[in-house]
N, C-alpha and C positions, 0 to 999 in steps of 0.2 A: 254516951249516946251508942246506941246497937252498932252491931258490923252488920252491912247485906246482906249474910248468909244467914246471922240469931231472924234477918225479922224475913229472910223469906223459905225458914224457920218453922216461926212463927204461925206463916200465912198459909199451907200445908197445912196445916193441924187443924187450922179454925175451918178449913172446908173442908177434909175428914170426920169433925164434928157434926158440916153442915151435914153433911150425904153425900160428898160429892165424894167421883169417884175421880181419885188419883193416883196413875200408875206409879208403883215401883220403882226409879230406878238399878236395875240387873247393874253389879257391882261391873265392868274394867277387866273385860279379859289381860292380864301380865302379856306379854310378849313375847314368844315363842321359844326359848331359848337356842343357839345357832350350831350349827347338827355339830357336832364336832369332827374336824376334819384326819380323816389319817394322818400320820407323817410318814412319809415317802420311806421305807429304811436304806439311808446313803451310810458310803462304805467311802468311809474316811482314814485317809494313809496312816499307818502309829510313823513318828515321827523318830526316829528307830527304824525305818525298810531304809528313808528315806537320804540318796545319798548324797553326805555330805562335801561344799562346793572350796578349793582352797584359793591360794592364787603365788604362781611363777612366778617370780623374779628374774622376768627376760631379758634384762637387761647382763642382766648379773649370769646370764648360762650363756652369752655370745662371749663377754671377758673370762670365760672359763674355759672358752674356746670350745662350746655345745651348740650342737644346730639348734637353732631359734628360729621363731617365727618371724621375728622381726627387725633378725638383721639381716647387713647387707650378706653377698654370696662371697663362701669360702672357701676354702682345697677342700675340708674337709665335709661341706659341706655336700659339693663336690664327689667325694670319696662314696660319702653313704650314693648315694643317688643313687650309682653302681651298683653301689650292696644290695642295698632293701629291691634293686627289681628284680631278680630274681626269684628270691622267697614271695613279693608276694603273688608275684606267678599260679607259683605252686601253691599257697595261701586261698590263693579266690579257685584256685582248680582249668587251671590257666597252661599248666605248665603241658612237658610230654607227657604226662600219664594224670589223674587224683590223684593223690596224697592222703589215708585214712590224717584225721591230722593235722590238716597239713597247717590248720593259720594257729596250730602249737609250736613257738617259733624259741629254743632253746638257748640262751650264751650260756658260754661257758668258758675254760679251760685245765690246762690238765691242772697246776698247781695256783695259787695266788698266790696277785700280782703282775694277772696280767696285762690288765686289764678290761676284762669283761661287759667287769658295771657302766664304766665310762660305754665299751661297748651299744649295750646293751641301752642304755638313756638316749643316744643318738639315733640308732635306731628307732626305737618308737618313737622317737620325736621327730624325726625327719618322716615317717608315713606317715601321723599325724597331718603332715600338710599336702596329702593328698587328697582328691577329690571325692574320692569313692571308695575309699573304709579309714573306721575306726579303728584304734586300738586303744588298747590295755597291760600296761606294764604291769610285771610282777613281779616284785622281790622272794624273790625265793630262796638269799641264801640265805635261808634263817641263820642262822648257825652268828655269819657273820654279814649283817643286812648292811646298805649301803646305799642306797640310793632315793632314801631320805633328808641321807646328811647330805651329800652331792646337791641334788634339787634344791637347800636350803628352806622342809619342811621340818614337822617336826611329826612326831612317832605314834601311833596310837594302834588300834585294830586292824586287825585282818588276815588274811593267810592261816597262820597255826587260830587261831577264834573257829574257823570256819571248820578249818580241818579235826582240831577238837571236840566243838558241837557243833555236829549239822545240823541242829534246828535254826542258828547266825541268818540270816538272808545274805548273797553276798551285795546286796542294795545299799544297805546296810554299812557295810565297813570300804566300801568303795570309796572314789574319794575322785571329784569331777575336778580340770582343771582353767584357767581362762586358757589354755586352748580346744580350744573345742571338740577335737575329736583324740585328745591325748583324755585316761581317767587310770586313776595304779588304785593297788591298788598292795600298802605297800604289804612286811613282812607278817606283823601281831606282834602280840601277847608272849613275849619270852616265854620258851615253855625248854623245863628239864632236857628231856627226851625230845624235839625238834627233827634234829636231821631224820632220826627212826619214821617219825608222823611223817614226811613225806614220800615214805614207805609205805602208809598205813592205803587200807581199801580206803580208809577216810578219803583220802589225797586223789583214786585212784578216780572215786567217784566224782568229784568235787572239779577235774581233769576233764573229765566223759563230756558232763555239766555246761565247764566251758565251750570247751568246742564244738559245742551246736548250740546250743544260746540265740549264739549271734552268731549270722552266718556269714555277716558285712565286716567281724570281727577281727582284728589278728591281732595276737593273746601273742606278748615276748615278755619271757622267767628270764630274772639274769636269777645263775641256777648256782650250784657250790662245785666246785674245782671237780674236775672226775675223778684223782688222783688222791682227797680226802676222804672221802665216807666210800660205804658204798650207795644206799640211798641218793648220792643225783644220778646215778645209772638204770638204777631203778626209771628214778623222775625220766631220764633222761633216753628209754623206754618205748614211753606213752607219749613222743615228743613226735610231730610230721618234720619241722626240719630241725637243725642242731645250728651253732654259729661253736666253731670251735678258736677260741683268742692263742694266739701262741706272744710273746714278747721275745722282740730280734734281742740277735744277741744275751739272750739268758736262756729259755729256755733251753736244756738238757734235747736233745735229735730220740734219741732212750725214751721220755717223759710223753714227749708227745706222741709218738710211736703207741705205749701203752695206753692216752689216752684212747689213742685213738682206738684202741684193740676194744674198748669196756663199750663204743658206742657203734658196730655191727652194723645190730639190727634194726638204725634208725635210717630209709630210704634214703636221705637225703642232705650233706654234710659239707657247710663252707665254712673256708679256714679261712681265718684272720690272720697273716702279719703287722701285728703290731709295731709302731714306734721303725718301721725300716725306715731304710733314709739311699741303700741307692737308687728306689725307682724315682725320686722325687730328687736330686739329686743336692743334695744334705740336707734336706729336709724331712723327718718327718713327721711319716703317714701311718695308712696301709696300704699293705697288700696280699691277695684274694686268690684264693684255690679254690673253684669251688667241682664238689664227685656229686654223684648217685651210689645207691650205694658205694664199692670199696674203692675202688677209684677214684681218683680226681685226673683232673683236668684241667692245671696249671693254664691258669685270662692271663693276660697283659694288659 
């Protein structure tokens, strides 16, 4: 039995042969192809340019005697509240006068073993608790880095990588932490001429960029001791404020004076006497003196 289509075709052919005017169907045009819209040029950030996030063990900080956001009130936290206040005012241009690069704060000492790294970490963490400021902690003691070790963190790319290769972006080596307003810049990949690089033009350009990029950011540098390398003194010459840590009962007065003479150009200097006991009735802590230019006014 023929299909309906075959029967219809046969009938049409019979009509044509009989002289009937049978129109020929026009082919149906295919549906138009949809016009391809241009793809928007979306810039996707490279993974290498994004800051890595790390977790600091806050309980371990408290146990180590370091200022921690979740720790109860402590003697050291109270001490750093006093220590940081004038530094923040100067950094934000609210001091007696506007200080060039006032938001660059260098923590150093005359010699190793005086507690400068411990002081730098505590100062940065204390500033991070402020409502109106963010803080970057830079491990600039590239010959003997210790910030990451004290905080229980792994080392990685950082300061040296930025100085050696200026195409490296700061954000790619900067570490965001679980303390909202604290970021960390490690010392970076070890380099045979690390201390010399601190005095290079590339380092000076980096410092200038750091100082001006984020007006609300205070940058704390854990720097090499002043009497070990001349590079630490060059670094100091580009800082707005310097904190000199002196260990009570250990550092010779002559070494302190010599160290201070190397940073005379810095407009503001804060001296911290570490491990002092007489001021705290037998308890170890910090005494401090604060000065502008060449002089120091001792504070009770």
